[in-house]
Structure formats: C-alpha cells, structure tokens
N, C-alpha and C positions, 0 to 999 in steps of 0.2 A: 852340150841341154838332153834338155829332160825328152825322154822319147815316149811320145803321145797315139794312140791306135785310133783309127779311124771309124767312131762309134759317134753313130747321132742320137744324141743323149740331150734335149736341150730342152735347160728352166726358162720355160714358158713366161720371162717379165713388162710386165709393163706398166710394172711404177714409174720407172723414171722416166715415161713420156706418161704424159694423159694419151687415150683412148684403146686401139687392140682391141677394139667391142666388136671388129669383124669374125676375127677369131673364135671356133663352137670344136675346142677341141676330144672328143671323148678316145685315147685317154692322153692329158696335156703335154705330157714326157717324153716318150719317147715315138718319136718321130720316123715311119724310112726314107730314106735319098730322097728318091721321088715325089714324094709329097712335098718337103720342105722347101725344094728347088724350081717345083713346078706352082704354088701359091704365093701369090706380092702376102698374105698376108706371115703367111710361117716367117716367111720368107725378112722380113721385116724384124718379125719378135726373132729370132733366132739373131738377130746384128743388134737388135735393144740386148738382150741380153751381154751382148758383147760391151758393150756402155757400159754396162751397169763394174767392169773389171779396173772402168778409168780413174775409178777414188777420190779422194780429195783432198786438198790438207789441212782441212778442223782439224781438231783432233790433241787430246793428252797422250805420249805428247803430240809434238810441230819439230818438223825441220828444223823450224825456225830457233830451235834448241842446241844447233850443233856446227853452228859457225855464232859472232856476235852478236847475234840481234835479242838473241833472252835463250832465256835457263828455264830450262823443265827442275819444277819444282820434286817432282817421284822420279827420277831417273832415267826407268822404260831405255833403259840403253843406251843412254845416249855417252855414256861414258869414254866408250872405245872413235868418236870420231873426234870429243873432246880434245882426248888426249893419244889421239894417231898413233896408235897401236891395236889401230883393226889387223883381224888374221883373217887367213881362210875361209876358217873354221866358228869366226865368230867377229862378223859384220855388226854386231850392234841391233840399234836398230832396227838398218834394212833388211832385217833379218827376223824382224820381231814379230808374233804371233800374230799381232792384231791384225788382222789382215785388210779391214776396211780403214788401216792408218796410211799403208805403203804400196798400196793393191798396183800401181803403175808404175812400181819399182824394184818389185821382188822377180828376183831371175825367173823364178821358177814360173810364177803366179800371168808374167809378161811375153813369157815362150810358150804360157800356153793359148793366152789369147790372139797372141801369133798366130799359132794353127787351128785357132777356130778363124781367121777372118781371111786364111789360105783357104782352108774349107772354101769359104764363102765365095773363094773370087774364082776359086778354080771351079767350080759348078755352075755358078749364076754367069761367069763367061764363056760358056762349053752348052749354057740353057739358050733355050731355043722362047721356055715357056711363059717368059715376063714379057711383060709389055718396056719396049722398048724406054720410057722416061722412065719407069721404075728400072730396071736395069740397069741406066745411070747413075741415079740417084744410090743406088746400095752396093753398087763400085767405088763412085767418087769416095761416099762415107767410109769402105772400108779402110780402100789405101790411104786415107786420112790416117782413122784410127792406126794403121800398121805405122803410119810415118811417125806419130804418137809413140807409139811402145817405143819403139828402137828409138826415137829419139830419147826418150830415158833413160835406155841402156847405156846412150853416146854417153848421155851424160855422167855417169857416173863409171863405167867400165874403156871408154874410148870408142875403140872398132871391138864389131862384136862380131856370133856369125849370122848371117845370114842370111835369111829361110824364106823362100818366097814359094815353096814348093808341099806338096800333101806326104807327107812319107808312109808307109803303106805298110802296114803288116807283117813282117816274116821275109822281107829283105833285108839283103844283107845287111850285116849290123856297122859295116863302114859308111855306109849310107846315112846316118845319120850319127857319125864324127867330124861334124862340119869343123874347119879352123874358124878363127877368128878373121873378118874378114881387117882390112889395112883403116883409121884411124878415115882416108883418102875417101875410102872406097865406103864405110859405113858415111860418112855423110852425102856422098853420091846417089847412093841408094835411099838415104828418108828421101832428097828434093827430087828424084827421079818416082816417087808418089806421089808427092807433093803437088812436082807440075801435072800426074797425073790426073789425080783429086780436082785440079782445079779446075782440067776440064773438061770434068762432068756433071762439080755442084754448081750449083746457082749460087745469085745471091742471097736469098729464105732459104732456110733449112728448111727442111721435110716434115719437122718440128724442134718445139722447143730443144734446147739442146743439142738437138743434132747439128754434125759438120755442114761449114758451107763453106764459101767460094774463099769469103774473108776469111776464113779461121784457116783454111791451108794458104793463103798466101800469108795468115801473121805466123803458121808455125811454121815455112819457108826464112821470115826475115829473122826469126830465135837462131836458129841450126845457120846458118852463114851465119848472123853475127858474132855466136860460140866459133865455128870453123875460124873463122878471121881472126881470134881471139890469140893471145904473147902464150898461154904454154902452148899450143895444138904447133904455131910458127916454133919458136924455142926448143920445144921438143927435147928436156933437156934428158935423156934416155935412150934417145935414138930411133927407139923402135916405131914398127908403119904400126901399131898399134897405137900406140901413146899420143900421134903426130903428125903430120906429114916430115914427109923428105924433103920436100922438094919443093919449086915452086913460087909464087909468090905474092907474101902476105898483105901488099896494096890492092891486087888485084881481084884479093876476096874480100878484106871488107869492101870495093867497090861491087862485085859482085853482094853484100851485104845489102850497104843504101841499096843497092836496084829494089832488091825483093822489098826493103822495106818502104824503096818509094812509088811499088802497086799496089800495096795496100791505102794507103793516100790517095791515090790516084781514085782509086775505087767511087770516094766521096760517099761511103755509108759511113763511119764514123765518125766521131767529136768527141771534144771535153765535155761534159754536162759543166755548166756556171757553179764555184761549191765555198761562195762569199763569206762563208762562218766555219767555223767548225763542223757541227750541227750538218751545218750543210752536206761533210764532203765527206762525214760518217757514217749519212745516211745515201752515200752511192755502195754502198758495202752492205746496209743494213735494206736498205728498201728498197735497190732496184739501182741500176745504171745504161739502162737498154740502147742509148748512142756506145757508153766505150765502152761494153761488152761484145766481143768478137767472136768468143765461146767458151761454156761455165755448164757446169754441173749444175742439176737443179735439182729442188724437193720440194714433195705433193704432200702434202700431207693426207690427201684422198689414197693414195699409192703406195704408203707404209714410210716414203722417203722421206726423212729427215736428219738433222745432227743437233749434240747439245753443246756445240760449241760455248758456247753464255756458260752454262756450266761447267764444261773444262777447264773454263780461263778465268771467270769473273769471281775476286774475291770471295778468301773464306768468310770475310763477314754481312756476305748475301746467301752462306750456305754453300757454298760453290769450292772448286777445287785450283780455283788459281796456276793451272796446267804448265802454262808457260807463259814468263813474268819476263816482258822486256829487261838489262843487263845497261847499266851505265855505259854502256858503249853505245848503243845506239840512240838510249835519249841524248848523249852529248854529240851526234851528227847532227841534230834540227837546228837550223839558224837562229839568229834574235829574224824578228820578223822586220828588220830592216834589209836581212837579206847575209849581215853582217856573220862570224860562224863566232858560236857561244864560247866561255872557257871559263873555267875556273878560278883563272889567273884574276880575272878579272872583275874588282872591289864588288862590283854592281850588281853582277852576272851572279856571283857567288853568294850572296846574298838575298838572293831571288832568285834560284835558276828556273823557277816555272813562269814567270811574266815575260810578256812581250816575248813568246819564238812562234815559230812558222805556225800558223793553225793543224797545219795534218799531227804535231804533237799533240792535240787536245784531244784530237779525236784518235790518234792512234794508243796514249798509253795514257794511263792512270795513275796521279801524284798523290802525294798526300795531299788534304785537302783540295782536289775537283771533289763539284759539285757530281755528281752523279745519277744515282736513284730512289727513291724511298725504301726506307730495308725494305726484310719481308715482318712479316706480323708478328712481334713480339720482340721483336731486334729495335723496332721501329723507335723504339718508348725509350730507347737508347741514344738513339740519334734520328728524329725526327725531320730531318732536314734530307742526310744520304749524301754522307760527306766521303771522301775516302780518308780512309784515315790508319795509315800505315807503316802512324812516327811514336815516341811513346811521349805522353805530353806533365806535367809539372803540375801537381794537383798542390793546392791550399796547404795542406798539409807534410809536401817540401817530399811526399815516393811519386815516382813516375807510374804513369797508366798506358800499359802496353795501347793500343788502337786497337777496335777490332777487325782491322784488316792485320792483324801482326799474325808469328808464332804464336806469341806468349799474351794474345787478343781473347777475349771471353768465348772461340768459334769458333770449332773445325780446329784445334789450330795446327795437324799436323798438317792441313792446304793452305798453311798462310804462308804467302810469299817469300823467299828469300834474298831477292832483288831490292825493296820496297815499292818497287811500282808491279799493276799487271798490264794486263792487255785490255784493249780494249777495241780494236779493229777488229769486226766480225761482227761486234755481240750486240746486240739490237737493245737498246735499252728499255725503251717500251714495254719488257716481258718482262717476268718477274725468273731468276737464269736457272733458277732450281724447283720452278716446276710449268715453265712453257715452253713447247718445242722449237724451236728456231724452224723455218724454210731459208733464208737469205742461200743465195748461190753462192759455188764455190768457183773464183773467177781463176781460168784457167791461161784464158788470150785476154788482155788487155788493149784498148786505142795506144793509152797511154803510155806501156810499152815499145808498141811499137812507134813512133817518135823518140823514145830514148835508146834505142836500139839504132834508130835513123840517125841522128844529133854525134851518134860514138862513134859508127860507122862513119859518118860526114866531116866529125873533129882528126878521128885520124889518118884520115884523105889529106890533112888540110885543110878542108873549106869551112870555113870561119861559119862565113856566113849562115851558110846553112844548116849548121850543128847550133848555133845559138840560139834562130829562128823556134828552129823544134823544139829546143832544151827551153823553150823561155814560153813557146807555150804551155808548158805544163805546169810551169811556175802561177803564167795569168789565171789562172785554173783558176787556183787556191787564193790569191792572192799577195802572191813574194813576188818579189823586186826581180826583174830582170837580168839575165848575169851579161858581163861587159862581152868585149870578142876575147879576151883576151884572160882572163876566170877570173880578174880582181885579185885586192890585194893579197898575198901572201898563197895564191890558187890558182891552180892552172885551170884547163877549160878542161880538159878530159878529169880531172881532180872536181871539178863542178858536175860536172856529168854525171859524175859515178857515187858524190854523196848522193843529190836525185833523185837517181835509182834507191838505193839504200835509205831515203823516205816515203816515194811513193808506192814502190814496191817491195814499201814495208810487210813481213812476214806473208809476204804468196809466192814462199820457197825458190827465191831465184839470189838472196845477196850470199847460200853455204854456196852454191854453184859461183857466182861474181867470185868473189875474193881466189877463186883458183884459177879459170880462164884468167884472170887478171896477173893472177904470184904474186898478189901480193897476202895470201895467206902467214909467211911469219911475222910479216906486220902483226895483222889479228888477230894469228893463236894466240894471244897473250892473256894471262888471269882474268876471268870477266871481276866487275867492281858489280857493285849497289850503292843504295843511301841509309840513313840511318841519318834520320832527324829526330829531335829532336826541342820538343815546344816547350817556353820558358812564357812561363803566369811575367805578364807585359800588361798594364791597364793602358797603354798605346796599339795594340800589338792586334792584329785577325782572330773577329769574331770566332766563336764553337760552339755550339751549343752540345754539351752532354750531360745525360740521365736528369731532363728540363729545368737544365743550370747551362745561363753559357757562361762560358771562359774566355779570356780574349790573352793571343800567347805570339811571340817573335821570335820563329826558328830559325834552329840552328841546324846544319847538315855539315857532315860528312861522309865522305867518297868511303867505302870500303871491300876489302876484296871476297867475292863468295864465291870463284868456284876456278878451278884449277885448270887453265890449260895450257895443253902443246902441240909446237905443229911438225908434223918428221914431213919431209921432202914424197916422201909413199903415198902418201896419205892426197894427193895429188889427185889420183883412182881408188875408186874402191877397188879390191879385190875381188875376183873371181869366185864364189864361192867355191868349196874342196869337194865336193860332193859333184857337183858339175865338172870339176878337175878329172876326178877318180871317173867317171863315166867316161867321158871324153877325151882321150890319150892326144888330139886334136889341137889341143887348143893352149896356149901360152900365156898363161899369170903375168899382170903385168908386173911394176919394175919394182922391188924392195919387199916381195910376197912372194 
C-alpha cells in the first residue's frame, strides 16, 4: 500500500453538507494537530472532507457498462473489463484518471481516505477536549466510513491489507509492508467496524448524508450477503485471500439474514408506493426519503452538483448518450403479468415495449417513448419529444435516421450504439444540456435490504420469508407476486436474482452480483442492441416530424453491438503493479 506522512493539511470543505457556519479560520487550510482535535467545528470539517471521497455512481462512464447492463458509448477504459484481459498495469476504468467517477474504488485514493480516518479515530479516541456526544458521533461516522471503503476494496480484490493505525514518518520500512488479510479476516474487520459504528451512531444523522445507525446496519447486511455467496464459499483458487477455506456457508447465510432483519426491525424505512412508471422514476430524481438509507447529496448553494442528465440523455437532446442499456438488460424486464419476455413469442416480438414491468419505462428510453420537449431549435423537427433511435421510411422510399441515432442530425458521435438510452436518475423536468441536477446518489436503499434478506432466506430454504420480502419490492410497482416455487420455468433464486437486476439497475450492483453468484461465464457473452425500422402504414402508430404526421409499423432486429469475453481471473481485480512493487508482502490475485 502507499505510504502517507502524517501532515495535518485540511481542505476544509462544507459543500457536501449544509453548515460549517461556526468556522472562522485564518488561514483556512493549514492547522496544528491540537487545534483540529480540540475544536468540534474543525473535527467536523476534517470528517466532512473525508466524505467528499465517497464518490458517486453518476458519470460517463458508469460501472453499468462493465457487465451486461449497458454499453459505454465512448469507451473510457471499459475494454479490459469487457474482455476480461485486465493486467496489474492496465486495470482500465478502475484506474481511470477521472477521480470523481471511481473515487470510492481506486486503491490509492481509498487507502488515502482510510489513513485520514485512522488519524481521526486515533486522535478523537485519545482526546478529552470534545463533548462526549460529539466524540461518539464523529467516531461512529469514522468507523462506518472506514468499513465502507474497505468493503469496496473487498468487492474488487478479496482480502486486502487491513490498516487500523497511523504509520509514522521515518519508522522502519517494514511497518508499511503489510500483507493482505485473508478474505475471512477482511470480512470480520469490516463487520467489527460496523458493529462499533452501530453502537455509537443514532437513527438520525448529524447532517443530511452523514452515516446513521441504519446505514451501518444496512452495510453490514450487504457485506454479510456477499460473504455468504458462492464465489467465496467455493473459492476456486483455494487462496485464503479470495474466499473461505473452511467454515459453514449456511451459517454465513444465517448471519446475513440476521443482519438484514436488524435493519427491518428498526422500523425506520419503507417502500414508498410507486403505482406508475413516472412515480417510480421520481423516487430517483425527486427524492425517496422513506427508502433511502444512505446517499450522497448534492447542493447547488455549495457547488455540489452533477451532470447525469447531460452525460446519459440522448444526443437528440444535445447530450452524450454515455452509458446505454444493452438488449440483455432490456430483455430481463418481465411482462406486466409477471411472465418472461421472449423474442420467440410472436406477440412480444411484434411489439416488444408494450405491457412491460413499469420499471422498464422508468429506467430505459426506447424508440417511440414519449419523454420531454426537445431543446429550442430541435423542437421544430419533433414538437412532442418522442425518442427516435430507429430509421423511418419516408414517402420517397428512403430511410430517415432518427434524431437520436448516430446517423441523425444532432451530435452523431454521441448517439447510442444500442438503440436505447438510460432514463434512470435523469430528471425529465430539466433540459439535460443546460440545467444542473441535484438528485442524490443512493448507496444504500431499503429495497436492497429486502432483496438481500430474500436471497439469504431462500438460500436457507426459508421460502415463506423469502417470497414475502421479494414480493414487497414487486408490490410497490404493482407487479404480481412470485409464487413459492418461482413460477413456470424459473426457480425462486432465479426470480430473486432477476428482481435485483431490475430493482437495483445501474446502481453498481450487477458487476459484483454476477461474480459472487459465479454466473459471469454465462453473462459475459457479446452484448446486443436493437435496430428499429419504421415502415409507412396508414394503420400504424403516429409520429410527428417537421410539422407532418406519419404513421409507422415497426420492425425489430436484435443486433450485436459489443464484444465481451470471460476469463475466470476476472472474478477479482488485480492489485496495481506499483503497489506490488512497493510492498513485497503482497500476494497477487490468481491469474495475474
């Protein structure tokens, strides 16, 4: 790991949280050790700065483009993950220079934040100047954040060096050369930090976006769900760093279920009803206080915002089409009656976007979707705001490229390559190319807790409990209950996994889920999209273009858009080569 010297230079950042009004610092950046840890305002500012390193999942690119959810239109370092040919010197997106995109996953940046937290924990625990209630809050948040950063390292690498002290400059070099903890030790370390955080935190956070008791319990629920999963139980490499080498997998599933039950028992969270696709969409754009356990918030007054609307909206709205859903993801959405979608069903194939799970319309923009008015200048061509990713027959017999294609009239280099665009997280009340978004990035949601609980219960054979939790998530959007046996052609476990694929879409879960379930060999096949052709037909669906109405009957052709391959070494990310060179005690992951 990297070596950092203990210099107290604080970037006092209050933009993530409202407040810090009590601070009056001259100068505001360099402070002595005693001043920081004896003043609640300065300690709080130090901790707030650590929060700025938690990152968020918005962006171009998104992690969704690294599995079977989406294709990143512009590449941006996705090839090593798509093709499973990562190396310790080329880790693609995971070492990409845009620190805002993957701050919470970069080895060097994460260990820098862990060191910051170790400094805070050491000094606040030893100090006597802070009021006891503030001391407990600061420590609780610090232990939670340390667990959060370590859990991200664990998800990518398995067992990692576990640092819980501050290394002093000038000490023996060997103190910095910490070996990796085993996978079991890493899980136990994270859980211990979360247990400590739970004992110190309260149900209501210090400020919006600060860690709470519920956040600590929910992260423990996730971590123990991961720990119980097949990848770590089977541990194909038999390395202690990549999984368990003993113990009882069922006992681990029981621990995961119990941890999720603890969140449920708080009684603080619920699933807000979302009877329409619009209502479901607004949970991610307008706010979801009852279902959000922990999130990163953005505030215009503090300069904290994001451009998700610009990054992923269609190019026909002067935007970038950054990560566009793959056909594999689109096909995972059930029909509204709970049956599977199938291209082999003539009715489905003739009208593939009709009568689907309401979350499909909230998450995915498809050809023909009515979205929002076009920007000025483009509204003359499309006065309604209908997504046009197809090709449309004109009276002359030629095909006109839709406004949102790579051959259309607007920013062709930004057009979708899959025939779809991402709608989730995009506020359709804002013009994506000229208005900022401030909706939060959800790290922990109650829906995930219920799905983790359902998975653990199902693995334990507790069918009634599993379907109860699963069907709570489905009922919120009006989807029918899943029967105890999973229904025709599908097991209960398969239905739970499919529900995660839909409910947690584009929230940085799928990449890790397909690995921990060991289904990646089936998932990493070439990615597909859709080619839509509109044929003139007086009985077809109407479409306004340039002041005239046309009627179209649509033809759909699934096309290959992306090369993807799987190698078993890609279950884990390689440790960066410069870290291996710096620390001879490190053991590299298998296959690298």
